[in-house]
Each structure stands twice: as C-alpha cells, then as structure tokens.
LOLO-21495 format. One record per residue: x, y, z of N, C-alpha, C in turn. Coordinates in steps of 0.1 Angstrom, whole numbers, plus 2048, in hexadecimal, padded with zeros to 3 digits. Example, Ala and Ser with C-alpha at 12.3 -4.5 7.8 and 13.67 -1.06 7.14 Angstrom:
 n_px n_py n_pz ca_px ca_py ca_pz c_px c_py c_pz
  884  7C7  84E   87B   7D3   84E  884  7DF  84E
  880  7EA  847   889   7F5   847  881  800  84F
//
This chain:
 n_px n_py n_pz ca_px ca_py ca_pz c_px c_py c_pz
  80E  6AB  51F   80E   69C   51D  81C  697  51F
  81E  68C  526   82B   686   528  831  682  51A
  83E  686  518   845   683   50B  844  674  509
  845  66C  512   846   65D   510  839  658  50B
  82E  65F  50B   822   659   506  820  65E  4F7
  829  665  4F2   827   66A   4E4  832  665  4DA
  838  65B  4DD   844   657   4D5  83F  652  4C7
  833  64D  4C5   82E   649   4B8  82D  655  4AE
  82E  662  4B3   82D   66D   4A9  83B  670  4A3
  845  669  4A8   852   66B   4A2  85C  671  4AD
  868  674  4A8   872   67A   4B0  86F  687  4B6
  867  690  4AE   864   69C   4B3  85C  69C  4C0
  853  691  4C1   84C   68F   4CD  854  68D  4D9
  85E  685  4D7   867   682   4E2  870  68F  4E6
  872  697  4DC   87A   6A3   4DF  871  6AF  4E4
  864  6AD  4E4   85C   6B7   4E8  859  6C1  4DE
  85A  6BE  4D1   858   6C7   4C5  865  6C9  4BE
  864  6CF  4B2   870   6D1   4AA  87B  6D8  4B1
  887  6D4  4AF   892   6D9   4B7  894  6E9  4B4
  890  6ED  4A8   892   6FB   4A5  886  704  4A8
  87C  6FE  4AE   870   706   4B1  868  70A  4A4
  86A  703  49A   863   705   48E  868  70F  483
  874  713  485   87B   71D   47C  87D  717  46E
  87F  71F  464   881   71A   457  88E  712  455
  898  716  45C   8A5   70F   45B  8A8  708  469
  8A5  6FB  469   8A6   6F3   476  8B4  6F5  47D
  8BF  6F5  475   8CC   6F6   47C  8D0  703  480
  8C9  70E  47B   8CD   71B   47D  8CC  71F  48C
  8D6  724  492   8D6   728   4A0  8D9  71D  4A9
  8DB  711  4A4   8DF   706   4AD  8EE  706  4B0
  8F2  701  4BD   900   700   4C0  907  6F7  4B6
  914  6F9  4B4   91D   6F1   4AB  926  6E9  4B4
  927  6DC  4B1   931   6D4   4B9  93A  6CD  4AF
  946  6CB  4B4   951   6C4   4AB  94C  6B6  4A8
  94D  6B2  49B   94A   6A4   498  951  69A  4A0
  95E  69D  4A3   966   693   4A9  961  692  4B8
  959  69C  4BD   955   69B   4CB  947  693  4CE
  942  68E  4C3   936   686   4C3  939  677  4C2
  934  670  4CB   935   661   4CB  928  65B  4C5
  92A  64F  4C0   91F   648   4BA  915  644  4C4
  908  642  4C0   8FD   63E   4C9  8FF  62F  4CB
  901  62A  4D7   903   61C   4DA  8F6  614  4D8
  8EA  61B  4D7   8DE   615   4D7  8D8  615  4C8
  8E1  61A  4BF   8DD   61B   4B0  8D8  60D  4AA
  8CD  60A  4A6   8C9   5FE   4A1  8CD  5FB  494
  8D0  606  48C   8D4   604   47D  8E3  5FF  47E
  8E6  5F5  476   8F4   5F0   475  8F9  5F3  467
  8F1  5F3  45D   8F5   5F5   44F  8F1  603  44A
  8FA  60A  444   8F7   617   43E  8FB  616  42F
  8F2  61B  427   8F4   61B   418  8FE  625  414
  909  620  40F   914   62A   40B  911  634  401
  908  630  3F7   904   639   3ED  8FB  645  3F3
  8F3  641  3FD   8EA   64B   403  8F3  654  40C
  8FD  64F  413   906   658   41B  90D  661  412
  912  65C  406   919   665   3FD  911  671  3F8
  904  66D  3F5   8FB   677   3F0  8F8  682  3FB
  8F7  67D  407   8F5   686   413  901  68F  414
  90D  689  413   919   690   415  91A  69B  40A
  916  698  3FD   916   6A2   3F3  90E  6AE  3F6
  902  6AA  3FC   8F9   6B5   400  8FD  6BD  40C
  904  6B7  415   90A   6BE   420  915  6C8  41C
  91D  6C3  412   927   6CC   40C  921  6D9  407
  916  6D8  401   90F   6E3   3FA  908  6EC  404
  8FF  6E5  40D   8F6   6EC   415  8F9  6EC  424
  903  6E3  428   905   6E1   436  8FB  6D8  43C
  8FC  6D6  449   8F3   6CD   451  8E7  6D5  454
  8DC  6D3  44D   8D0   6DB   44F  8C8  6D7  45C
  8C8  6CA  460   8C0   6C6   46C  8CA  6C2  477
  8CA  6C9  482   8D3   6C6   48D  8D3  6B7  492
  8DF  6B2  496   8DF   6A5   49C  8DA  6A6  4AA
  8D4  69C  4AF   8D0   69B   4BD  8DA  693  4C5
  8DF  69B  4CF   8EA   694   4D8  8E6  696  4E7
  8EE  68F  4EE   8ED   692   4FE  8FB  693  502
  8FD  69C  50C   90B   69E   512  90F  692  51B
  91B  68C  518   920   682   521  92E  686  524
  930  68C  531   93D   691   535  940  69D  52C
  94C  69D  527   950   6A8   51E  94E  6A5  50F
  946  69A  50D   944   697   4FF  935  696  4FC
  930  692  4F1   922   691   4EE  920  683  4E8
  914  67E  4EB   90F   670   4E5  904  673  4DC
  905  66D  4D0   8FB   66F   4C6  8EE  667  4CA
  8E3  66E  4C8   8D6   668   4CA  8CF  666  4BC
  8CF  670  4B4   8C9   66F   4A7  8D1  677  49D
  8D2  672  491   8D9   679   486  8E6  670  482
  8E5  663  483   8F1   65B   47F  8F6  65D  471
  8EC  65E  468   8F0   65F   459  8F6  66D  457
  8F1  677  45E   8F7   685   45C  905  686  462
  907  67F  46E   914   67E   474  91E  678  46B
  91B  66C  465   923   665   45E  927  66C  451
  91D  672  44A   91F   67A   43E  928  686  441
  926  68D  44C   92D   699   450  93C  695  452
  93E  68A  459   94C   685   45A  953  681  44D
  94B  67B  444   951   677   437  955  683  42F
  94E  68E  430   952   69A   427  95B  6A3  42F
  95F  69F  43B   969   6A7   443  964  6B3  449
  957  6B3  44D   951   6BF   454  957  6BF  462
  95B  6CA  467   960   6CB   475  956  6CB  47F
  94B  6D3  47D   941   6D4   488  933  6D1  481
  929  6CE  48A   91C   6CC   485  912  6D3  48F
  906  6D7  48B   8FD   6DD   494  8F7  6D2  49D
  8F4  6D4  4A9   8EE   6CA   4B2  8E3  6D0  4BA
  8DA  6C7  4BF   8D0   6CA   4C8  8D3  6C1  4D4
  8D6  6C7  4E0   8DA   6C0   4EB  8CE  6BD  4F4
  8CB  6B2  4F8   8C1   6AE   500  8C6  6A6  50C
  8BE  6A6  517   8C1   69E   523  8B9  692  524
  8BE  687  51D   8B7   67A   51C  8BE  670  525
  8B6  667  52A   8BB   65B   531  8BD  650  527
  8C2  645  52B   8C6   639   521  8B9  635  51B
  8AE  634  522   8A1   630   51C  89C  639  510
  89D  646  513   899   64F   509  8A3  64F  4FD
  8AF  64D  500   8B9   64C   4F4  8B6  640  4EA
  8B2  635  4F1   8AF   629   4E9  8A2  62B  4E2
  898  632  4E9   88B   634   4E2  88D  63E  4D7
  896  648  4D8   897   651   4CD  89E  64B  4C1
  8A8  641  4C4   8AE   63A   4B9  8A4  632  4B1
  89B  62C  4B9   891   623   4B2  887  62C  4AA
  883  637  4B0   87A   63F   4A9  87F  645  49D
  88B  64A  49E   891   651   492  892  647  486
  896  63B  489   896   630   47E  889  62B  479
  880  629  482   874   623   47F  86B  62C  477
  86B  639  47C   862   642   477  868  64A  46A
  875  64B  469   87B   653   45F  883  64B  454
  888  63F  458   890   637   44F  88C  629  450
  88D  621  446   889   613   445  896  60B  449
  895  606  455   89F   5FC   459  89B  5EE  453
  8A5  5E5  451   8A0   5D8   44E  89A  5D2  45A
  891  5C8  458   889   5C1   463  891  5BC  46E
  89E  5B6  46B   8A6   5B1   476  8AB  5BC  47F
  8B0  5C7  479   8B4   5D3   481  8A9  5D8  48A
  89E  5D9  484   892   5DE   48D  890  5D3  498
  88F  5C7  495   88D   5BC   49F  898  5BE  4AA
  8A4  5BF  4A7   8AF   5C0   4B1  8AD  5CC  4BA
  8A9  5D7  4B3   8A7   5E4   4BB  89C  5E2  4C5
  891  5DC  4C0   885   5D9   4C9  889  5D0  4D4
  891  5C5  4D1   893   5BB   4DC  89D  5C2  4E6
  8A7  5CA  4E1   8B0   5D0   4EB  8A8  5D9  4F5
  89E  5E0  4EF   896   5E9   4F8  88E  5E1  502
  888  5D6  4FD   87F   5CE   505  887  5C8  510
  893  5C2  50D   89B   5BC   518  8A1  5C7  521
  8A5  5D2  51D   8AC   5DC   524  8A2  5E2  52F
  896  5E5  52A   88D   5EC   532  880  5E3  537
  882  5D6  535   879   5CC   53B  86A  5D0  537
  867  5D3  52A   85A   5D7   525  854  5CA  51E
  847  5CB  51D   840   5C1   515  83F  5C6  507
  83C  5BE  4FD   83A   5C2   4F0  82F  5CC  4EE
  824  5CA  4F6   818   5D4   4F6  81D  5E1  4FA
  825  5E2  505   829   5EF   50A  832  5F6  500
  83B  5EF  4FA   844   5F6   4F0  83C  5FA  4E4
  833  5F2  4E0   82B   5F6   4D4  824  603  4D7
  81D  605  4E2   817   611   4E6  820  61D  4E6
  82C  61B  4EB   836   626   4EC  83A  62A  4DE
  83B  621  4D5   840   624   4C8  835  626  4BD
  828  625  4C2   81D   628   4B9  81C  61D  4AF
  81F  610  4B2   81E   605   4A8  814  5FB  4AD
  810  5F2  4A5   808   5E6   4A9  810  5DC  4B1
  80B  5D6  4BB   813   5CC   4C3  817  5C1  4BA
  80F  5BD  4B0   812   5B1   4A8  81F  5B5  4A0
  821  5C1  49C   82C   5C6   495  839  5C3  49D
  838  5C7  4A9   844   5C5   4B2  847  5B5  4B4
  83C  5AE  4B6   83E   59F   4B9  843  598  4AD
  83D  59B  4A1   842   595   494  851  598  491
  854  5A4  493   863   5A8   490  86C  5A1  49A
  869  5A2  4A7   872   59C   4B1  873  58D  4AE
  868  587  4AA   868   579   4A7  872  575  49C
  876  57E  494   87F   57B   489  88D  578  48E
  890  57C  49B   89D   579   4A0  89E  56B  4A5
  893  563  4A5   893   555   4A7  897  54D  49B
  898  553  48F   89C   54C   483  8AB  548  483
  8AE  53E  47B   8BC   53B   47A  8C5  547  476
  8D1  549  47A   8D9   555   477  8DA  557  468
  8DB  54C  460   8DC   54D   452  8D0  552  44B
  8C5  54F  451   8B8   555   44C  8B7  564  44F
  8BC  567  45B   8BC   576   45F  8C4  57E  456
  8CF  578  452   8D8   57F   449  8D2  582  43C
  8CA  578  436   8C4   57A   42A  8B9  585  42B
  8B3  586  436   8A9   591   438  8B0  59E  439
  8BB  59E  440   8C3   5AB   440  8C7  5B0  432
  8CB  5A6  42A   8CF   5A9   41C  8C3  5AD  413
  8B7  5AB  418   8AB   5AD   40F  8A8  5A2  406
  8AF  596  407   8AB   58B   3FF  89D  584  403
  89B  586  410   88E   581   415  888  58D  41D
  87B  58E  41E   874   599   426  86F  594  433
  869  59C  43B   864   598   448  859  58D  447
  851  58E  43C   847   584   43A  84C  576  438
  857  575  430   85E   569   42E  863  564  43C
  869  56D  444   86F   569   450  864  563  45A
  859  56A  45B   84E   566   463  84A  558  45F
  849  555  453   844   548   44E  84F  53D  451
  85B  541  450   866   537   452  868  534  461
  864  53D  469   865   53C   477  85D  531  47D
  853  52C  475   84B   521   47A  852  514  478
  85E  514  472   865   507   46F  86E  506  47B
  86D  4FB  484   875   4FA   490  884  4F7  48D
  888  4F1  482   895   4ED   47F  89D  4F8  478
  8A7  4FE  47F   8AF   509   478  8B4  505  46A
  8BA  4F9  46A   8C0   4F4   45D  8B6  4F4  452
  8AA  4F0  455   89F   4EF   44B  89B  4FD  447
  89B  507  451   898   514   44E  8A1  51A  443
  8AE  517  445   8B8   51C   43C  8B7  516  42E
  8B4  509  42E   8B3   502   421  8A7  508  41A
  89C  509  420   890   50E   419  891  51D  415
  898  525  41E   89A   533   41B  8A2  534  40E
  8AD  52C  40C   8B5   52C   400  8AC  529  3F4
  8A4  51F  3F6   89B   51C   3EB  892  526  3E6
  88C  52D  3F0   883   538   3EE  88A  543  3E7
  896  547  3EA   89E   551   3E4  8A1  54D  3D6
  8A6  540  3D4   8A9   53C   3C7  89D  53C  3BD
  891  539  3C3   886   539   3BA  87F  547  3B9
  884  550  3C1   87D   55E   3C1  86F  55E  3C5
  86C  556  3D0   85D   554   3D3  859  560  3DC
  84C  564  3DA   845   56E   3E2  842  567  3EF
  83D  56E  3F9   83A   568   406  82F  55E  404
  825  562  3FC   819   558   3FA  81E  54C  3F3
  826  54D  3E8   82B   541   3E2  834  539  3EA
  83C  540  3F3   846   539   3FC  83E  531  406
  833  537  40B   82A   52F   414  825  522  40E
  821  522  402   81D   516   3FB  828  50C  3FA
  834  512  3F6   840   509   3F3  844  502  400
  845  50A  40B   849   505   418  840  4FA  41D
  833  4FD  41B   828   4F4   420  82A  4E6  418
  82E  4E8  40B   82F   4DB   403  83B  4D4  407
  846  4DB  409   853   4D5   40D  852  4CF  41A
  84C  4D5  424   84B   4CF   432  841  4C3  432
  837  4C4  429   82E   4B8   427  836  4AC  423
  83F  4AE  419   847   4A3   414  850  49E  41E
  856  4A6  426   85F   4A2   431  858  499  43B
  84B  49C  43D   843   494   447  840  486  441
  83E  486  433   83A   479   42C  846  470  42B
  852  475  42A   85E   46D   427  860  463  432
  860  466  43F   862   45B   449  858  44F  448
  84B  453  445   842   449   443  845  440  438
  849  446  42D   84D   43E   421  858  435  424
  863  43B  42A   86E   434   42D  86B  427  437
  862  42A  440   85F   420   449  857  414  442
  84F  418  438   848   40D   431  852  406  428
  85C  40D  423   865   406   41B  86E  3FC  423
  870  3FF  42F   877   3F5   438  870  3E9  43C
  862  3E9  43A   85B   3DD   43D  85F  3D1  435
  85E  3C5  439   860   3BA   430  857  3BA  425
  85D  3B9  418   855   3B9   40C  84A  3AE  40B
  83E  3B3  406   833   3A9   405  836  3A0  3F9
  835  393  3FB   838   389   3F1  82E  38A  3E6
  833  38A  3D9   82A   38B   3CD  824  37D  3CB
  818  37D  3C8   811   371   3C5  813  36E  3B6
  810  361  3B1   812   35E   3A4  808  367  39B
  7FD  36B  3A1   7F4   373   399  7F9  382  397
  800  387  3A1   806   394   3A0  811  394  395
  81A  389  396   825   387   38D  820  386  37E
  814  380  37D   80E   37E   36F  809  38B  36A
  804  394  373   7FF   3A2   36F  80C  3AA  36A
  817  3A8  372   823   3AF   36E  827  3AB  360
  827  39E  35C   82B   399   34F  822  39F  345
  814  39E  347   80B   3A3   33E  80D  3B1  33A
  80F  3BA  345   811   3C8   342  81E  3CA  33B
  828  3C3  33F   835   3C5   338  834  3C2  329
  82D  3B8  326   82C   3B4   318  823  3BF  310
  818  3C3  317   80F   3CD   311  815  3DA  30E
  81E  3DE  319   824   3EC   318  832  3EC  313
  837  3E0  311   845   3DF   30C  84F  3E7  315
  84E  3E6  322   856   3ED   32B  857  3E6  337
  861  3E9  340   862   3E2   34D  856  3E7  356
  850  3DD  35C   844   3E0   365  847  3D9  372
  845  3E0  37D   846   3DA   38A  83A  3DD  393
  835  3D3  399   82A   3D5   3A3  830  3D4  3B1
  82F  3DF  3B8   835   3E0   3C5  82A  3DF  3D0
  82A  3D5  3D8   820   3D2   3E2  823  3D8  3EF
  81B  3E0  3F5   81D   3E5   403  817  3DB  40D
  80B  3D7  40A   805   3CD   412  7FC  3C5  408
  7F3  3BE  40D   7EB   3B5   405  7E2  3BD  3FA
  7DD  3C9  3FE   7D5   3D0   3F5  7D9  3DE  3F2
  7E6  3E1  3F4   7EC   3EE   3F1  7F9  3ED  3EA
  7FC  3F6  3E0   809   3F5   3DA  809  400  3CE
  813  3FD  3C5   816   406   3BA  819  3FE  3AE
  816  403  3A2   81A   3FE   396  824  408  390
  831  403  38E   83B   40C   389  83F  408  37B
  83D  412  372   840   411   364  84E  418  361
  856  412  359   863   417   356  863  41D  348
  869  429  346   86B   42E   338  879  433  336
  87E  433  32A   88C   436   328  88F  444  321
  884  44A  31B   885   456   314  878  45D  314
  877  46A  310   86A   470   30E  861  469  304
  868  464  2F9   860   45D   2EF  85A  450  2F5
  862  44A  2FD   85D   43D   304  852  440  30C
  853  44C  314   849   450   31D  83B  452  316
  83C  459  30A   830   45D   302  82A  450  2FD
  833  446  2F9   82E   43A   2F4  825  432  2FE
  82B  431  30A   824   42A   315  817  431  318
  816  43F  318   80A   446   31B  7FF  442  30F
  804  442  303   7FB   43F   2F8  7F4  431  2FA
  7FD  428  2FE   7F8   419   301  7ED  41A  30C
  7F0  421  316   7E8   421   323  7DB  428  31F
  7DA  432  316   7CE   43A   313  7C5  432  309
  7CA  428  303   7C1   420   2F9  7B6  41A  301
//
C-alpha cells in the first residue's frame, strides 16, 4: 500500500513501520549524529513548547538517554529534523553531544506531512497552531480540505473549522493560543463580521468565564441589542409627539398618587412609555407597593 494513503495511522505509517523494526530498545543500533549538525524543521507547526515538560524530558534523557531516535533527512552535509523537536531541544538543553537518528529520504511534502502527523496524533497543539499547519500545507501543495482530511485520517469538517479560526481577529487568535478561549468559542465568534466586536465580546467571555454554550447565548443577546440600538436612536431623533392636555393630566395624577416623578413619553399617537423615577432601593420598594395595591 502506498505510504501516502496511510497517514491517518500516525508517523509509523509514513515511515513504513517502526524505525527499529520492533526491537525492545528503539534507539539501539541507530546511527548517532552530532546535535549541532541537526537543523530545525522549517515546517514545524508547533511554536510554543512547555518549559516544564522540556525540563522533565531533559532529566529523563540525563538518566536514560534518548530512547526514541529522531527522524531526520540529509541536506548536504547536515541533517534536517523531521520529527522529534522536543527530544532535540531537551538534548541540547542538557548538553548531549549526539543523538540517535533514523534517516529517511523525504521530499518537502512528506516532511510537512510528518510534522503535522507527529503533532496531531502524538501531542496536543493549540487550535491556532494546528490551523496554521493545515493552511500552510493546503496552500503549498494546492489541496482541498477533503483531500488533506483523508491523508491525515481526520474529518473534513475538522480541517475546515480549524482553518476558519485564522479568519478571527489577531487578538482573539492570541487568546485561543493562550488557552483563554477554545476552538468552540472561536468558531462561534467567527460568525461576527466586525473584528473589533469580536475582540470586545471575546474579552467579555473570558472575564465572565463563559462556556461555549453560555457564550453563544451571551453573544446572541449582545448582537441583538446592537441591532436594536440604531432603531431606537432613529426613533429618538424623530420630532417628539406633542402631549395633549389629557396626557399631561395623567402624568399629574400618577405623580400625586406615586409621590415620584412620572413622565409619559410618546413615540406616536398610540405608542410610548411611562417612566417612573426612584431615588433609592427603599423608594423603589415603596413605589412597587403602591402599584401592587
């Protein structure tokens, strides 16, 4: 079976099976390469690495060595990393001179595929990093979302939803990177066309600690208010409807009965509002008692 049809099974599928042929010690018998001779993977989708995790991995490497070989390809007289970024960083941090490697003959497309597979199947990238990795692949190799989904063993909607997060305002993307918002929040906010409004609502969602479900209700309410405001402002700009003597008499009657300021605001001949003023909680309770009688 063609390697490229088996990517959903993980990196081993792309390599044609475990690099060590199934031995108990994966790195045993693998060639050693100087750490300084290995260049970073230019297609690595991960941008942030947890320092505590790298330190723990470094401590393990000090004790046991690098148990799983790094996957590299030869580029001139040097090597380019394909998989094993965390192991390489940790090995450098603890001063290791050489690391075991598995050398493969990959083209650029296979290198990018391997970088995506390693992170998607073995480590949790944040949604924005995944989205950027997917978009880079799609643009570089002119593939559709459906084609990439099949190659990676994912649902097409997963690819589409993640890549869509890159249409969010940069500030909102940063909050997703930091874990303040998740992909569900981002998908919901993507439906708001105004970037500034996206940022404003994202900050309110974070401040309130809203789940995706609660955020959907909150955003719907806020956007509904936004649509109502222009209509309200428009109506307020209309020439005021002149109050008749009858309306003024009702205002006086209510003012005396409730012992507070009362205003009847007319929008047109048969629509309007009755506005009651109160000065304190006690005053509010007093007015309610009068109205309930």
